[in-house]
N, C-alpha and C positions, 0 to 999 in steps of 0.2 A: 675584402682585405682583412688581415689579422688584427686583433685588438690593439696590438702595439702601435700601429700607425693609423688609428682612428681618433676621433675627437676626444675620446675619453682620456687619452694620454695628456691632454692639456688641462685636465681637471685638477682639483686640489690634491696636493700630495706629491706632484711631480717637481723636479728640480729646475728652477728657472733663475736667471740672473736677478740680483737685487736691483731695484731702481731707487733713485732719489725721490724726494717729495714731489718734484715736478713731474715725475713719471709714475706716480702712484696709480694703482688701479689699472695696470697695463692689460688686463684681460678683458677690459670693457672697450667698446668701440667709440672712438672719438666722433663728436657730432659732425665734423666736416668730412669724415671718411666713412660714415656709417653705410653709405650706399655701396661701398666696396665689400661689405660683409654679407654672408648669408646668416643662418640662424645664430642668434646670440641669446643665450639663456632661454631657449625655447621660443623666441619670438622671430617671426619671419621678417627679413629685410631683403633688400635688393642684392642680387649677386652680380657683381661687376665683372666683366671679362677683359679688364685691362685696356679698354678703348681710350686712346688719346691721353693716357695718364703717365706714360713712361718715357716717351721719346725725348731726346735732347733737342726739343724744338727751339727755334731761334729766340734768344732772349730779347727783351725790349731794348736793352743797351746795345746789343750787337746790331739789331735791325736799324736803330737810329744812327749808328756809326756808318753802316753801309749807305743809308739814304742820304745822310749829310755829306758824305765824301763823294758820292756818285750821283749820276743823273737818273734816278728812278724814284717814283713816288711811292708812298706807303700804300696807296690804293692799288697800284700796279703790282707791287710786291705781294700784297695780300691776295689779290686775284690769282696770281701764279701758283699759290699754295693751296687753293681751294680743293683741287682734285685729290689731295693726299690725306690719308688718315693720320699720318705722322710725318714730321719733317726733322731731319738730322742736320744740325748746324755743325760744320766741321770745326769751328772754333770751340765747340763744347766738349770736344774729345781731344785735347791737346797731346795726350800721351801717344797718339798715332804718329805724330811728327817727332817724338823723342822716345823711341822704343827701348833704348838701352838703359832701363831702370829696373831696380829690384822690385819684384812683385810683393815683397813683404814690407820693406821700409820705404820704397819708392825713391831711393837715392840712386844716382847714376852708377852704372856698372857696365863694364865691357865683357863680363863673364857670360859665356853662353850657357843655356840650360844643360844640365848634366845627363838627362835622359830624354827620351822621345816625348814624354808627356809632362815633364817637370817644367815649372815656370822659371824665368830668369831671376836669380837671386845673387846678392853680393857676397863677398867673402865673409863679412861680419855675420850676416844672417845664416850663411852656410855653416859656420862654426857653431852658431847658436843651435841650429837644427840638429847637428851631429850630437850635441850634448842634451837634447830634449827629445827622447824617443816618442812620447805622445804627439808632440807637435809635428815631428818628422812624419809619423803615420798619417796625420791629418793632411799635411802638405802634399804628400805623395798621392794619396787616394783622391783628394780633391782635384789635383792636376789631371789625373786620368779621367775622372768623371766629367770634368769640364771639356776635355777633348772629345769624349763620347757625346756629350750634350750638343756640341757644335756639329758633330757628324749627324746626329738626329735632326737638327734644325735644317741642315742642307738637304737631307733626304726627304724631309716633309715640307720644304719651303713651297708655298703657293702664292705668297704676296709678290707683287711686282715692285721692284725697287728701281727707281729712276734717278739719274743724276740731274740736278737743276743748276744750270749755269745762266744766271740772269746778267744783263749788261752791267758791268762795273761792280759786281758783287762777288764775294767768295763763293766757294762751292757748297751747295746744299744737296741733300738726298731726300727724295720723297718716297713714301711707301703707300701703295694702293692695295687695299685688302683683297685677297684672292679667295677662291673657293677650294676647300680641301680636296685633294686629288688631282687638281690642275697644277702639276708641278712646274715650278719656275727655277731659274738659277740666278745667282748674283751677277750683276754686270761686271765686265772686265774694267778695272779702274787702275790706270797707270800713273795718274797725276791728279792733284787737286789745286784749286786756286785759293791762295791764302794771302793775308797781309804780311808785309815784311816785319822785321823786329821792331821798327819804329811805329808800326801800325798805321802807316800813311799810304803806302802804295801796294797794289796787288801784284802777285807774281805766281806763275805756274810752278808747282813743286812736284818733281818726279818722285814717286813712291818706291822705296826699296821693297824687296820681297817681304821683309818682316813688317814694314809699315802697311803694306797691302793686307797682310794677314790680320793685323790689329783692326784695320778698318772693316774687314769682313766680319770680325768678331762683333763689332758694334752693330753692324747692319743685321746680323743674325739674331741678336739678343734684344732688339727694340720691341717693346710691348710684350715681352716674354717672361717677366718675372713671375706672374701668376701661373703661367703654363709650366715653368720650371718646377714649381712646388707640386703641381698636379702630376707631372710625368715622372719625376725622379723619386717620389716617395717610396715605391716598391723597391727600387734599386738601393736607395740609401738604407732602407730596412735590412736588406740582405747584407750589404757591405759593412755596416756599422754595428749591427747587433748579432749577427750569426756567429762571429768568431769570439770565443770567450776571452781571447787575449786582446781584443779591441780596447783601446783606451777611451772609447766614446761611451758615455753613460746614456746620453739622450740627445735626440735631434728634434728641434722645434721649428714651427713655421711662424713667421713674424711679419705683420703688416704695419706700416707706419707712414707718417707724413715727413718726407725728407727735406733737408735744407738744400733745396734746388729750385731755381726760379722758374722752371718749366715742367716740373713733375710734382703732382700733389699726392700720389700714393705709390708705394713701392713695397715689394715682398722680398724677404731673404730667409735663409736658414740660420738658426742658432745652434751650435754644437756645444754641449756640456760634456767636459771630460771627467773621467773618474777621479782626477785629482782636484776637482772643483773649479777649474778654469772654464771660461766661456769665450767662444770665438764666433764671430759672424762669418758665414760663408755665403757668398752671393755669386751665382752663375750668370747674373745679368747686370751687375753694377757698371760694367764698362760702357753700356749704352748711355749712362749718365755722366761719363767722363771720369769715373772713379776706377782706377787701375787695379788695386790689390784684390785678390780673390778671398783672402783670409785676413781678418782684422780682429784684434782683441775687442771683446764686446764693449767694455767701458770706453775705449777709444772711439769706436764706431758710434756709440751713443752720443758722444760729445761732438764729433765732427759731422755726422750725417742726419741725426734725428732732431726735428724741431722740438724744443723744450715745451712749447705750449700744446703739443699734440699728445694724445694718449694712444700708444701703440696697442695692437691686438696680437696676442700670443696664443698659439694653438699647438697641439701635438702633431707629430709627423703623420701626414696622410689626411689631415682635416680638409684641405682644399679638394683633394681627390674625392673624398666621401661626400662633401657638400655639392660639388659640381655634378656628380652622378645623381644626387637627390634632386637637384634643380631641374634636370632634364625631364623628370617625371612630374614636375610641378611648375607649369608655365608662369604662374604669378611671381615666382622667384627670379624671373629673367627680366631685365630692364627693358623698357618699351622700345628703346632705340635698337635693340638687338632682335626683337621679334620680327620675323620675316626677313632678316638679314642672314649673313653667313655665320653669325655668332653661334647659333645652335649647332651648325655643321662643324664649326671649329671645335666646340666642346666635345662633340661626339667623336671626332677624329682623334683628339688628344687623349681622350679616355681610352680609346682603343690602343693608342701608342703606349700609354701607361701600363695597360694589361700585358703588353708584349715586351716591356722595357728590359726585364731581366734576361729574357731569351735573346733579345737583340744585343744586349751588353755582352753576353757570353760569346755570341758569334763575332762581334766586333773585337773583343779582347783576344780571341783565338787568332783572328786574322792579323791583328797588330803585333802579335808576339814576335 
């Protein structure tokens, strides 16, 4: 890969958002998340492949509510989830049932997306975008890359996703890790079982076309934040840096501990514009129940990042470079992945990353 998207772009001298004192030293690895990082300042640490750290797993509060209200024991519930690498709690992604919201401000709106790849936005945000060319550029290109990313996930899907309907409980979805190359498809989902507005009784909720689409986005992005950084680096390099008129100065990769009761490590991109503004772009936040794709960095830091954690920031392509290096050094791979499909997953996604620009061009031509 070119120097622009290797780890060196995360070294001293690059433009990163400023942090308050609680987030000082953001290029160091937090003690609780150090196992998620590969080399830090020349020292070898474990490279995590996003196992069981991203899913919207059932929260203790929601489990207790189901068990208290219905006739199922905690032991039976736990046993039912044993086969799954990750479990999706439908209550953890409420935007699925309320899809008519602006993807920028998250306020209700009935306005449909204006183009095939744009996200739904309200009148106020649309006016703001029309007056803000750099943000308009970011909004439009991110929407298109997100649609492409979902297409890649469908084409490469090998995990088995199953619906879990336990007696007297809301709908859950379980993911069983598959072997790369053994293609699978998403299950056909026309309804989910959820509590009523009072939170007392369960009912079957028929999903609209848009609601089904949002649910599929969640299922396609579970445990994929690390993979999105790995795969999309060459494409973002091309789209954000090749055009001299691009308003983007730099794209960084960022790992942090989120304010989420069932996720302890998450990865996102940070876009620095030439006018000095910083935006978080996440192609996998919706798995956590977070709807917007683009959020001002300061707002995201306040809403999503645990104050006591110390995030890790790197240059674009760091995850790709270090994942490739780890394949040649088995001691960088965690013990629970040795002998599992983890290595095969990495090899496959590295291959996809090497092909991503070509596949993007083919996809874009087809979608024109």
